[in-house]
C-alpha positions as CSV (number, residue, x, y, z in Angstrom):
1,M,-9.3,3.3,18.0
2,S,-7.2,6.6,17.9
3,E,-4.3,4.4,18.6
4,E,-5.1,2.1,15.3
5,K,-5.5,5.4,13.4
6,R,-2.1,6.4,14.7
7,E,-0.4,3.2,13.6
8,L,-2.2,3.4,10.4
9,L,-1.1,7.0,9.7
10,A,2.5,6.1,10.6
11,K,2.4,3.2,8.2
12,L,0.9,5.5,5.4
13,K,3.5,8.2,5.9
14,F,6.3,5.4,5.7
15,E,4.9,4.0,2.7
16,L,4.8,7.7,0.8
17,A,8.3,8.4,1.9
18,F,9.5,4.8,0.7
19,V,7.6,5.7,-2.7
20,E,9.0,9.0,-3.0
21,D,12.6,7.9,-2.4
22,G,12.2,5.6,-5.2
23,G,11.5,2.3,-3.3
24,Y,9.9,0.5,-5.8
25,G,12.7,0.7,-8.5
26,R,14.6,-2.3,-9.6
27,S,16.2,-4.2,-6.9
28,V,20.0,-4.3,-6.7
29,R,19.8,-7.9,-5.7
30,T,17.3,-8.9,-8.4
31,P,17.3,-6.3,-11.1
32,H,15.6,-8.6,-13.6
33,E,12.5,-8.9,-11.5
34,A,10.0,-6.2,-11.2
35,T,9.1,-5.0,-7.6
36,S,5.5,-5.3,-6.2
37,V,3.9,-2.3,-4.6
38,F,3.3,-2.8,-0.9
39,Q,4.6,-6.4,-1.0
40,D,8.3,-5.1,-1.4
41,S,7.9,-2.7,1.3
42,L,8.6,-2.8,5.0
43,T,4.9,-2.0,5.5
44,C,3.8,-5.5,4.2
45,L,3.2,-8.2,6.9
46,N,5.2,-10.9,4.8
47,F,8.1,-8.3,3.5
48,G,11.1,-11.0,2.9
49,D,8.9,-13.9,3.8
50,P,8.5,-15.8,0.3
51,L,6.1,-18.4,2.2
52,R,3.8,-15.5,3.2
53,T,3.0,-17.0,6.3
54,H,0.9,-13.8,7.8
55,P,-2.7,-13.7,6.3
56,C,-3.3,-10.5,4.4
57,A,-6.7,-10.4,6.6
58,E,-4.2,-9.1,9.5
59,C,-3.0,-6.1,7.5
60,S,-4.2,-2.9,8.2
61,L,-4.6,-1.9,4.6
62,M,-7.4,-4.5,4.2
63,Q,-9.9,-1.8,5.5
64,Y,-9.2,-0.2,2.3
65,V,-9.7,-3.4,0.0
66,P,-13.4,-3.8,-1.4
67,E,-15.2,-7.0,-0.2
68,S,-15.3,-8.5,-3.7
69,S,-11.4,-8.4,-3.9
70,K,-10.5,-9.6,-0.4
71,G,-9.9,-13.1,-1.8
72,E,-7.4,-12.2,-4.4
73,D,-3.8,-13.2,-4.1
74,V,-2.6,-9.8,-3.4
75,P,-5.6,-8.0,-2.1
76,C,-3.7,-4.5,-1.5
77,H,-3.4,-4.3,-5.3
78,H,-7.2,-3.8,-5.4
79,I,-7.6,-0.8,-3.2
80,P,-9.2,1.8,-5.1
81,L,-6.5,4.6,-5.6
82,D,-8.8,7.4,-7.3
83,E,-12.3,8.7,-8.1
84,K,-12.3,6.3,-11.2
85,S,-11.4,3.2,-8.7
86,R,-8.2,2.5,-10.7
87,T,-6.0,0.2,-8.8
88,I,-2.3,-1.0,-8.9
89,A,-3.7,-4.2,-10.6
90,T,-5.2,-2.2,-13.3
91,L,-2.5,0.6,-14.0
92,D,0.8,0.3,-15.5
93,A,3.9,1.1,-13.2
94,G,4.1,4.8,-14.0
95,E,0.4,5.6,-13.8
96,G,0.2,3.3,-10.5
97,E,3.0,5.2,-8.7
98,A,1.5,8.5,-9.5
99,A,-2.0,7.2,-8.3
100,L,-0.4,5.5,-5.3
101,K,1.3,8.7,-4.4
102,W,-1.8,10.8,-4.4
103,W,-3.9,8.3,-2.6
104,L,-1.4,8.1,0.2
105,G,-1.3,11.8,0.5
106,H,-5.1,11.9,0.7
107,E,-5.4,9.4,3.4
108,I,-2.7,10.9,5.6
109,T,-4.5,14.3,5.3
110,R,-7.7,12.7,6.0
111,L,-6.3,10.7,9.1
112,E,-4.5,13.7,10.4
113,G,-7.8,15.6,10.4
114,E,-9.6,12.8,12.2
115,L,-7.0,12.6,15.1
116,A,-6.4,16.5,15.3
117,A,-10.7,16.4,15.8
C-alpha cells in the first residue's frame, strides 16, 4: 500500500509543479482551444491519446471522485477540491486553478504525513 501512496504522491507533486509553472495556459500548438485540467497533463493516462484508450477507472485519481460522478465523461473534473465540494466542473478557470493548487498541496501534505508515520 505504501508503494501506491508513494506513486500517488509523486503524481500529485508533478501535477502541482505543472500547474504552478503555468501548464494549463493556452497551448502553443492550439491557442484557440482551452486546456483541460488533468487531461492535458502527463498525469493523465490518456495524455496525447485522442481516442482515450485507457479507461479512467485505471487512474489513481479515481479514488478522489465521488461514486455519483465516476460515470462522468471526465470523472477527475468532479473531484471535490475544497470544503464546499467545488470541482473543476463547477468553477471558472481562475477559481479552478486556485482550488486545484490548494487541494494538491493539501493532499501532498496529508500523504507525506501518512508515509512518515
